[in-house]
C-alpha positions, 0 to 999 in steps of 0.5 A, a space after each residue: 583449701 582442704 580439709 581432711 585432716 587435723 592438719 589443713 584444718 588448724 590451717 583453715 583456723 588461723 585462716 579463718 580467724 586471720 589470726 597467726 601468732 603464737 597465742 593463736 595457734 597454741 589455743 586452736 587446739 583447745 578450741 577444737 577440743 572443746 568444740 567436739 564436747 559439743 559434737 557429743 551434746 548435740 548430735 546422734 548419727 548413723 555413724 556414732 553406732 557401734 558394738 562391744 562385746 561385755 562380759 559378766 562376773 558370777 554373782 555381781 550386778 555390775 558390767 563396766 559401760 565402755 570408757 565411749 559409750 553415750 547412749 544404747 540402742 541395744 543388748 543382747 545376751 549371746 546366750 542359746 537362744 540368744 535374748 533381748 535385755 529389755 531396759 528399765 528405770 532403776 526402780 524398776 530393777 529394783 522392783 522386778 528382781 530381790 535379792 538373791 535371783 540369778 540366772 540369764 538377765 533379762 533387764 538392766 538399766 543405765 546407771 552411772 559408767 555401769 550395767 546394772 543386772 538383772 537377774 544376778 548373773 550367774 554364771 559368765 556370759 557375754 553380751 552384745 551391746 550397740 550403742 552410740 560412741 563419742 566422735 572420735 577425738 582428732 590429734 595428731 595421730 589420730 588425723 581425720 574421723 568420719 565428721 570431719 570427712 563428712 561435715 568439715 563446715 562443722 569442726 570450722 564452724 563448731 571451733 570458731 563459735 569456742 574462739 569467739 569468747 575467748 577472743 573477746 570477739 562477742 559480735 560474732 557469736 551469733 555469726 558463728 551459731 548460726 552456722 554451727 546449727 544448721 551443719 547439724 541440722 543437716 546432720 539431723 536429716 541425713 539421721 531421718 531420711 537414714 532412718 525411714 528410707 527401707 521402703 515403705 512402711 508395712 501395716 502388719 496384723 499379729 494372728 494368735 493361734 492357740 
């Protein structure tokens, strides 16, 4: 059967589990939620890349990260000219920028759910943040996403892996785990190919003129 929507995925899982009793049917969305949580721990793929515009507050060091944030790719201050922020450790940020240093930020670090900036912003600046976002969760309203469209097997095996302990079907855990790992490796291979398929590498020699 086709597995392209949330409803079709749930039906497929009922078929794989060979169970249609009310208890299992009610638990299937839970198994899918748990599979999605594992996806977000295990997978980084170009389909997860997105951008958001964040706004600084004059005199405030921190800016809240998007709620679906996983990992930063780049951060750019939309000033004139634009300024690419350098990612540093929290220790480096504290060392590089003493209290009272203000202006256009040039460095940032991530602490908890916030970006911390150095210098301290002296005005409102737009920050374009390129980052990896969480895979959008499937719901009765949001019935599909890129993962289900491109990798329905990951949803099936991921959810079956989560269901096995609940069903006390421990002997199936290695089976579903192996299929899940194979699918994950395929996604990783696709990510690697996409990162290096732009043409041959070219050695560049920088020439400094005075």
